[in-house]
N, C-alpha and C positions, 0 to 999 in steps of 0.2 A: 548304465554301468552301476547297478545298485550296490554291488559288493566290492567295488574297487575303491581306490584311495585317491584323495586329493592331497598333494604333497607340496610343501614349501621348503626350499633348501637355500640357505645363505652361506656362501663361501667367504669367510673373513680372512684376515691376515694371519690369525693364529688357529682358530677353530672353524670347522664347518658345522653349522646347526641344521637340524631337520625337524619339521613338524609334519606328521601324517595324520589325516582325518578321514574316517570312513563314514559317509553320511547315513548309510543303512542302519547302523546301530550306535552312532555317536562316538565310536572308539577314537582315541587320540594317542599317538605314540610320539615321543620326542627323544632326541639323542644329540650328542656332540661327538665329533671325531676330529683328530688333528688335521689341519689343512695340509693337503699334499701340494706343495708349492711347485713341484716339477711337472705335475700332470693333473690339471683341474678336473678332467673327466673322471679320472681314477678316484679322486676325492669325492665326487658326486656319487659314484657307484658305491663307495665305501659308506657314505652316509645312508643310502638306501639299505644296505646290508645291516647297518647298526640298528635299524628298527624292524629287521626281519622281513624286508620286502625286496622284490625284484622289480625292474621297470615294467614288466608285464602286468604287475599287480596295480599299476598306477593309471588312473583315468586322466588326471591333469597334474602336470609338474610345473610349478612356477619357481623360477630360479633367480636369485640375486647374487651378484659377483663383484669383486673389486678388481677384476682383470684389467679394465680400461684405465681405472685410476692408477693402478700400479705401473702400467706401461707408460703413462704420461709422466708420473713422478720419477720413474727410473730412466726416462728418455729412451725407452725401447720402442722406437717408432719406425714405421716404414719411410723410405725416401720418397718425397713428394715433389712433383713439378707444379708450379703455380703459373696460371695464365691470367693476366690482368689487363685492363684497359691501358693502352699506350700512355705513358706518363705516370702511371700509378703502380707499376710493378715493384717499386721499392717501398711501398706502404709498410710492409712488415719491418724493413730495416729502419725506417724512420720512427715508427711507433708513436708514442706519446711524448717523447723527448724528456721523460722524467728518469732520474737516476735511481737505481736500486739502493745504493748506499750514498747518501748525500755528502757525507764528510769523509769518505774513504776513496781517495783517488787511486789507490793501489789495487782496487777491486774492479772487475768488469762493470761498466755502468748499466748494461742491459743483459738480459738472459741470452743464451745462445740462440742465434737465428733459427727459426723453424725451417726456412728454405734458403739455402745459399744462393748467391747471385747467379751462378751458372745454371740453376734450375728455375729461374724466374724469367718468364717470357711475356713480353708485351704484345698486344694485338690491336690493330687499328679499328676502332669503333667508338661511339660515344652516345650516351643518353643524357638528357637533362634530369633534374630532380623529380620531374613529374612523369618521367618515362617516355618523353617525346624523343624521337631519333634525330640526333644531330649529325651523325656519321654512320652510314650503313656498314654492316659486317659483310665483307665480300667472301665468296667461295675461295678465292686465291689466298687470302690471309688466313682462313681456317686451315687450308691444306698445309700452308707453310708452318704454322705454329704447331699443328699436330705432329708433323715430322720432327720438329725440334724437340718436342716433349718426348717422343718415342726414342730419339737418339740420346737423350739425357740419362737413360738407365733408370728413371724413376719407376716405382712400382705402382704408384697411384697419382692421380692428377686432381688438383683443386682449381676451380674456376671462380674468380671473383671479379666481375665486371662492374664498372661504375654505375650506380643507381639501378642495379638489376632487380632490387626489391620492388621498384616501381613498374618495371617492365621486364619480364624474364625472357623475352623472345630470343635475344642474342645468346644468352647463356644456354638456353635449351637447344638452339641450333648447333652451337659448338659442342655441347655435351653429347648430342647424338652422333657426331662424327668421332669424338674421342672414344666412345664406347666400342667402336669398331677396332680399336687398337689397345684399349686398356680395360681390364676387368673392374677397376675401382676408380670411379669418377665422382667427385663431390661438387655440387653446384651451390653457390651461395644463396640463390633465391629459394632453394629448398631447405638448406641447412639453417639459414638465419636471415629471413627476408626483412632486414631492418637497416636503417641508416647507421652511420658511424663506420666509415670505411675500414679502419684498422681492426676493430673488434670483429666485424663481419668476415674480413679476410682471414684473420687469425683463427677464428672458429672453424671456418671452412677447411683451412689447411689441417687443423688438428683432427677434424673429422676424417679427412682423406688418409691421414697418417695411421689411424687405428682401424681403418676398413679391412686390410688384409688379416690382421690379428683376429678381429671379431668374426669375419667370414669363415676363417679356418676353424675356429672354435665351434661356430654354429653348424658348419658342415659335419664336423665329427659327431656332435650331439644328434643331429638329424639322422646320421647313418646308424647310430645305436638305438634310436628311439623306435619302440614297437609301433606298428601301424595303427594300433587301437588306442594309443596314448597321445594326448595333446601336450605340446611344449610351449611355454611362454617364459619371458624374462621380465624381471622387475626393472622399471626404468626410473630415472632421476626425478621425474615430476610426480611420483607417488602412485603409479599404477603399473599394470603389466602390458607388454606389447608382444607381438608375434615376432619370431625370428626373421621373417621376410622384411618387416618394417625396420628392424634394427640393422639389417645389412646395409640399408641406405643411410640410416641415421645412428651410427654406432656410438656417438657421444651420449645417447640416451642411457648408456650404462655407466656413465662417469661417476655417479653417486648411487649406484644401484642398491648396495647393501644397506647403507645408512638410511636411505629413503624408505626401505621396507620397514625398518623399526619405527620410523616416524609415522608411517601409515597405520601401523598397529596401535601406536600410542594415541593417534587421533581418534580411532574407534573407541578406545577405552575412555578418553576424555569426553566423547559424546555420550557414551553409555552412563557415565557417572555424573554427567551434567556439570563438568568443570569448565568454567568460562575461559580461564587462562591457565595454560599448562606449559611446562617445559619438558620435552623428552630428554632423558639423560641416559645415554647408551655408552657404557664403558666396557670395552672388550679387552682383548689381549694386546692390541697394538695402538688403538686410538680411543678417544672419547668424542662422541658426536652429540651435539645438543641442538635443539630446534624449538622455536616458539610456536605454540598452537593456540589459536584464538577461536573460541566458539566451535571447537571440534575440527577446525581446519588448519592444517599446517601452513605456515607462511611460505610463499613462493618467491623466488628471486629469478630474474632473467639475466643478471650479470654477476659473474664472479671470476676468479682466476684459480687455476690448478697448476701447481709447480711453476708459478709466475707466468703462466700463459693465459691470455684472455679466453674465457669460455662463456659464450653468451647463448643461452637457451633457457626455457622455463625449467626450473628444478627446485626441489625442496630446499629451503634456506637453512641448510645444515652448517653449523660451525664445527669444524673438525680440528682437534689438536693431538699432538703426539704424546698422549698420556693414557696408557693402558696398563694392564697387569704385567705385561712384559717390558715396560719402560725401564731403561737402565739408569741407575743412580751413579753419580760421580761427584768428587770433590774438586772443584775447578776454581783456582785462584781465590781460595778462602770461602767459597760459596758452595752450598749443596745444590746440585742441579739434578733434575729427573727428566729423562727423555730429551728430544723426541726419538732418539735411537732406541730400538726395541730388540729383545732377544727373539721375537717372533715365535713361529711354531718349531723351528729347528735352529739352535738347540733348545730354545725355551728358557724359562727361569731355572736357576740352579736347583731348586727343590724338586723339579720334574725328573731329575736324574737322567737327562738325555745329553749330557755333555756341556751344559751351560755352567759358567763359573762366575759371571758378573752379577752384582746385586741388582735385583729388580723390585718393583712394587709388590709383586706376588710373594717374593721371599720375605719382604718386610711384614706383610700381612700374616704370614705363617709364623714368623718369629714372635709377633705380638699376640698370638693365640687365636686370631680371628678364624683362621682356617684350621680344620681338624686333621692333624697328621695321623690320627688313629683310624680314619676311614678311607675307603677307596672311592674316589670320585668317578661317577659315571661307570662304575663297574670295572674300570681299567687303570685309572691314574692314581698312583700312590704318591704321597708327598714326603719329602725327606727334610725334617727340620734341621738336622745336623748339617746337611749341605747348604741350606739357607743361611745358617749362622756362619759357616765358613766363608760364604760369599760376601756377607756383610762385615766380617771381621776387619779386613784391610781398610774399608771405608770408615768404620768406627774408629780405628786406630788413628787414621789421618785427621779425624776431627777431635781426637782426644776425648772420647766418650764411650760408654758401654754400647753393646750391640742393640739392646732394646731401645736406648735413647736414639741411636742412629736410625732404627726402624721407624720410630715415631716421627723423626725428622723427615724421612722419605715420604711418609703418608701425608704429613702437613704440607710439604712442598707440592706434591702432585695434586692435593686438594685445592691449593691456592691457584694452580694453573687452571683448574676446572672452574673455579669461581670467576676468574677473568673471562673465560669463555661465556659463562652465563651473563656477565655484564655486557659483553659485546652484542648479544642477541636481544637484550631487553633495554637497559639504560641507554645504550647508544642508539636505540630506535624509538626512544620516547616512551618506553613501557616501564612501569614500576614492577620489577621482577619479584619483589617481596610479596606481591599479591597473587603470584602464580603458585600452582602446585607442581611439585617435581615428580615426574613419572620416571622411575628408575628401573632399568633393565640391563640386559647384557650380563656376561659372566661376572663382571666386577662392579657393575653399577650399584646394586643394593648394598655392597660392602662399604662404599664411600658416601652414599647418598645423604645420610643424616648429618655428618660433619660438614659436607659441602653446603647443605641447606642452611645449617646454623651459621656458617661463615658468611653466607650471602644474605641472610635474614628471612629465609623462607620457612614457614611453619609447618607446612603439610607435605608429606611424601606419600606416594602410592607406588607399591611394588606389585605390578599386575601378575596374574597367573601366567604360567609358562614364561616367566621373565628371563630365564637363562637362554631361551631360544626364541626370543621375541621377534627378531628380524625375520626368522624363518616363518613365524606365525603371520607376520605381515605379508610375506609372499603368498602363503597358503590362502589368505583371506582377501587377496587383491582383486580389483576389478580392472578390466581392460580399458585403457584410456590413452589418448594422444593429445599433446599440447604444442602450441606454437604461437609466437608473437609476430605481428607484422606492423611495419611503420605505416602511418596514415598521414600525419602532419596536416591537420585541418583546423584552421582558426574558427573561433565561434562566430565571428562576423561574416565568414565565408562558408557557412555550414551547407554542405551538399549531401542531402539525405540519399539521393540516388547513387552517388559515388560511394558513399559509406556502406550502403547495403550491398553493393557489388563486391566490395572488399570483404565484408563479413561472409557473404555467400561463397566466395571463392575459397576463403580460409576454411570454412566449415566443410566444404566439399572435399578439400584435401585431407582434412583430419578424419572425416567419416569414411573415406575410401577403404582404409585397411580394416575397419570394423565391418563394413559391408562385405569385403572380400572374405572375412572370417565367417560369414553366414548370418550376421545380425541384420534385422530389418530396421528401416529408419525409425520406426516407432520405439525400438529398443534403445535408441541412442539419446542421451541427454547432452546438451551443450551449455557450458558455463562460460561467461565472458568477463573480462576485466578491461577497464579503460585506463590508459596511462595519460595523465593530463598534467600540464604545467602552465605557468604564466609565460607569455611571450618573452623570450630572451633568457629564460631559465635553462640550466644545463640538464637537469634531471627532473623526472616526472613523478607524480604521486599516483598510486594505483587506487581505482575505485571499483569495488566488486559489484556485480549485478547492475551495471549501468543502464540508464534509460536513454538509449540513443535516439528515440523518437522525440524526446523532450530535452533539447539542449539547455534550456533554462534550468530544469531540474537537475541535469547532470552538472551544470556549473555550481549550483548550490551545494551539491554533495562534495564537489572539489573544494569549495571554500570552507566547508565544515571540517573536512579532513585536514586541510592545510592549517587551519587554526588549532586543531587538536595536536598536530605534530609540532608546529613551530610557534604557536602562541599568537599568531596574527593571520589575517586574511584581508585582501584588498579587492576592489571591484575592477582591477585592471583586466584587460583582455587575456583570455586563456586559449589554449589550443589542445586538441586531441592529438597526442603524439603517436600512439600505437594502440592496437587492440590485441589482447591475448585470449585465445579460446582453448577450452579443454572439452574434447568429445569423449564420452565414456559410456560404459554400460555397467549394470550391476553384475557381480560375479555370477556366472552361470550355475555354479554349485553352491551349496550351503557353506557359509563360513564356519570354520571350526568352532564348536561350542566350548565355552569355558568349562573346566571341570569343577563341579560343585565341591565346596569345602567339606571335609569329613566331620564326623560327630564325636570323635574321641576326645577325651579330656586333654588339657594342656600340660601333661606330665613330661618334664624334661627327660631326654635320653640319658644325660649325665651332666655333670658340672665340671668345668675346667677353668684354668686361670687365663685371664686376658688383661692386657695392658692398654688402658685408654688414655692415660696421661702420665705425667712425671711422678705421680703419687705411687705408681707401681701396680703390680698385678692384683686383680680382684676376682673372687669366685663368680663365674658366669654360667648360668644354665644353658644347655644346648637343646633345641627343640627340632623335631622333624616337621617340616612344613605340612606334610600330608596328615599329620596328627592334630592339626589345629582346626577346631570346629568353628562354624559361623557364629559371630558374636563374641568369641573369646577375646580376652585382652591380656597382653603381656606388658610388663614394665621393665625398663632397662636397669642393670645390664642384662642382656639376653642375646642369644644367637639363634636364628632360624635357618635351617639347612634343607635344601632339596638335593636331588641327585647331583646337580652340577654347580649350584651357586650357593652363596651365603649371604644372609641378611644380617647386618650388624645393628643392634639396638643398644647404643651406649647409655651410660647412666643419665637419667633425666628424661629419656625418650619413652614413648609408650606406643603400643601397637594394638589394633583391632582387626579382625578378619570379617570380610563380608561374605555373603552367600555364594559368591562365585569364586572364592579363593583369593581375591585381591587383598593385599595387606595395606592397611591405612595407618600411617605413622605420624604421630605428633612429635615434632623435633624437640620441643621443650628446651630447657636450659640445663647445662651440665650441673649436676648436683655435687 
């Protein structure tokens, strides 16, 4: 397909981004369109049209979406029946017995139950922690519980039997019978084959609850897809997966969009030889940050989404409700920004789509950072008068001028982002001041320098295609699948034969969808991570590229990592808790090549007034990013604009351009 296109599309909460690349001649097209919240497929087709393409022109389409995240956050989930081992069907209701609000007895102590009592069904069977059968699963008990689940009216079924991660035979037998009556069945040994009953059960239920939504969306995409075009979706662990695989594991889409941006940032960090970096993705609704070490994004296996446990390998993204559309308000004497957002409809007041509340975008326009004299993306015009009218009531309530209120909004939202950076660095034992900040998204480069200064970071990189960077991450993705499995093997009881059997079983499961897609075993690479802890510890430390054949060497790696993280290590016995594997292939097509920087001189388009602090407006030259040549240098105050985004260079900062169009900024100190 030499003349056809590779396309990445990321559907965010406010905008849908697209990057299209044609390998035959290196052509690259990018665009943004407003997200169509009522019809995601319509929004995807609108994005293709924005770059002058039809789906028939596309060889490979890789798609990132916030669909699953939004469904979980908004509690728009299918009704699920839960089948669990007798005596353990109330695991979800018991939870971890911790209160959401320790000192607020007037508030609910726990989130709403995922499955009410009338749809939780016990079944007689029992395994021990090693997978040995203590009580057999009888055909009569299977028939009885299947009938009860069918009569409950549930649309999907989750099965979480005790210790099924050690022996899946009972779950698989039950699942086979359930599929005769239900289209959507989630088995815990497939979704999350790990110990900790509550988290495994909650994750399996959550997976079942989004299965109908994802299946319906994928069915519609597949009906519209031309036979000559391949479709993949970007998943939460930082790669792409086939629609067939995501039908069974829909939670892979839980952090789809943010993970794509992190993947692209990791590639840039590798290319620029940045040892420690932080991806800083600020869009219209949220800001997503992630730590990248030696070109590899950090991965987590446990997190929560909308206060629901979600346990599976995924990029360790910290998301906060701070974006261009975040709404500002004066609450009990304090200026607050977000997490409420104006979203795509009606959007910020300055978009003139019916919005009237003050947002971060309105503040940036009032301060002069955004240019009301130009049309953004060929279609969006900004109304500074509408922005000022939206900010006026807020400014009056704080007894200050509109510009001062706008400065306050920007400072508050920047402080929220600094706290997010602290959570992914300082709270994990990393000195974030030694990291470079990779800023992208529609609003990231606008706030990056001041956020970096407040945190103590000196270097910022704004990569090429920064305004559609998550879509670029989709377009340059490689197919991969990840999963973690509980092992629980003490060093003094090391069993190499059992360990190899677990590794081979896990690898076979992860490689199966790759082989189904036509890839040979020689095309597949497998990466492993060992989760190790001292006996009696609650949580484990991850060791990348472990040496399972040499337990002594593995133990030394654990001691070194423990001392680095916590300042001490002992010679106490340790145990291998779990193994995580990632099976992947290189992207079959060439990754989109970065557009080389131009050779024109750095002559500003014009000069306008911008407010950077309480001293008032200062003359600020505005440059077109396409007009900056390799090696050129700018000193703040200055503004660099591309079709969709704005890079702010405040006084005291400086910028240089490399040969691939990346902007390297030294934060400096405010002059």
